[in-house]
N, C-alpha and C positions, 0 to 999 in steps of 0.2 A: 546283481546284489541288494541283498533285502533292505526294504527303506529304513527298518529300525538302525544300521548300521552307517546308515548314508546321513544318519541324524546327527552322528558320533565325528561324523567326519571336519575338521577345523577350517576353515577360512582363516586365513592370518597373511597380515598385510605389514611392511614396516617400513620405516622415514628413520635418515638421518639427519642429525639435527647437525648444520654445518658448524665452523668453528665462528664464523659472523656473528652466529642464536648463541654461542654459550660462552663465547670468548675465554675458551679454556677452565671454565667451573660447573660445575658437578651441582650446587646448587642452580645455576644461571637454569641446567639443565632438567633440574626436577622441577622447579619453577614455570616452564614451558608445559610439562608433563601436567602438573595442579590447573594450569591454564587452561588447557586440555580437556580433564575431567569438568572443568567449573560448568563446561560450554555441553558435557555428552549428556543424556539421559540416566537416570540415577541406576539405569539396571545397567547401563554401560561404564560405568563407572571406574568399577575396577577389572575390565578385561583390555584394557590398555597399560602396558608397563614399560618402565626403562630398566634400559641397562647400558651403562657409560653413554653412550649418544644417541643408541640407537632405542628408537618409538616400535612396539609390537601390539598390533590390537588382533586380538586373536577372537572368534565365535564359531560357532556349531553351523551346520550347514544351512539345517531349518532357519538359521537366524539371518538368511542373505538380505535380506529389507536392511535390518536393521544394523550389518555390517555397512550396508554401501554407504547408510544417510552417516555412519558414526566415522567412516573411512573419509566425506567427506568435509565434516567436523576438523578431524586431524588435518587432515591437508591443508585447510582452511589458516590454522593456525601457527602451524609449520613455515607455511608461506610470509604471513605477518608476523614470525616469532622475533624476528632483527630490529623490528623495530618496536616490542615491547617494552615501557618504563623499564628501568632497574631497579627493583624494590632495595631495602639498605642492607639486606642477610647479604642478597646475589653480591651488590656494588664490593663490601667488607671481604666475600671470597675473591671476586675477581683480583680487586686492587692490593689483595692480601694485608689489609689494614684493620684498625682494633676498631670498636666502638665508639671510645672515644676520640679516635683522629676523624671519622665520619661528623662527628657533632662539631668537634671541633673548625673543620676546614670546611663545615655548611655554613654554621655561623660566619666565617670570614671569609666568605666569597667562594674560594679557591675550588671548592664542590657546588657545582653551581646547580641547584634544585628545577625539576623540569614539574615542580605543583605538588600537589599532595591526593593520597586517598586513603577513603576510611575504608575500613572492612569490618565486620561482625566476629568476632570469636568465636570458634566452632562451641557450639552449648553453651554459648555466654549470651545474656544481654547486652554485655559490654560491648562499646566499639574504638575500636583505635584509628589516627591517622597519622600518617608518617610522611615525610619527603620522598618522592620518585625522579628517577633519573635517566636524562635522555641515553639509551646506548651509545651514542654516535663520541658525545661526548667521554663519555667511560671508554669507550674503545681508544679514543684518543689520547685521554691520560697513559692508557695500559701501554699505548707503542711508545710513548716519551718517557716512560718513566719517572715520573715527574714525584712520583713518591719518597723516594728517596731525598731530592733535593727539599719536597718540602718538611721531612723529619729533619733535617741539617739545618733549616733556616727556623723551624722551632726549636729547636737545644740551641742554638747560640741566643733566640730571643727570649729564650729562658736564663740561660747563664749573665748576658746584659742585665734582667733584670732584678736577679740575686747583687747583683752589682751596684747596681744602684740602691737598694733596701739596706743593703750591708755598709756604704757610703752615708745612707740618710739615718742608721744607728748609731756611728760610729760619730758623725755632727752633730747629733740629740745628745748623746754621753759627753762631747767636749763641751757643748754649752750648759749642760747641769753641773759640769766640774767648775764651770767659771761663775757660776753663781753662787757656786757653794761658798769658794772662796774670797768673794765681796765682803767687805766689812762691811758690819750692820752698825746704824747708829740712830738712839732712841731721839724722833724730834719732838718729843715731850719733855726734853731736855734740856732747858733754853744755858746751862749751861757748855753744852757742848757746839753751841752757837759760836760764844765766847771766847777771845781769846786772852789769859792769863785771868782767866777766872778762879784755877783752884789758889793761886799764890793771893789776891784779892780775898777769899773765904779762908785761907791760911794765917793772916794777921786779925782776922779777929774783929774784923771789920764788919762783918753781918750781923754782930750778937750784940 
C-alpha cells in the first residue's frame, strides 16, 4: 500500500460513559466531553466527539504518537468522571429542576454545596463563580426522588404564608375600623369635661 494512502487510515478509539457518570443526563455527558477537551492539546480538542454516551477519538495513522497521548488523557478523565463535581446546569438536568428551585434549595440547605468554582467566560475577561455539588449526593437525591417531596413542602409553606398574610391584613383593617368609629372629643374645650355646663350657660349666668 502506498505511503500516502496509509496517512489517511484513521486511528479510532471509543469509550462509553457509564450511567454512574451521566446519571441519565446528556448535559452531564457533554460536561465530561468538555473536561476532556480542556485537557487535550489545542490541535486534538476537535478530534474527539460525543454521540449519546459514546466518546470517539479519531486521528490519521500519521498521528499515532499524538493519538496515544490523547487516548491516555481521555481514559484518565473517563475513569475519574464519576467523581467530577456536578455543575449547576448538570444538576438541573439530572434532577429536572428549575434554576429558581436550585437557588432556593441551595439557600435553605436542602441542596448541600460541595464548594465553588470560578471560570473565565470564553472570549471575555469576566469571571463567574458558582456552586458545585458532590456527585454522590446528587445520585442519592435522584434515587430517593426527593424533589417531588420538596415541591410539596414548598407549596404548603407558600399557602401557609399566604394565609398568615391574609389574616394580618384582615386584622389591620379591623383595627383601622375601630379607630375610625371611636368618638373624638376636644381636650381644648373645658366645657366637655364638666357635667351640666350647657345648662349653666343657658341660664345666662356666664354673661
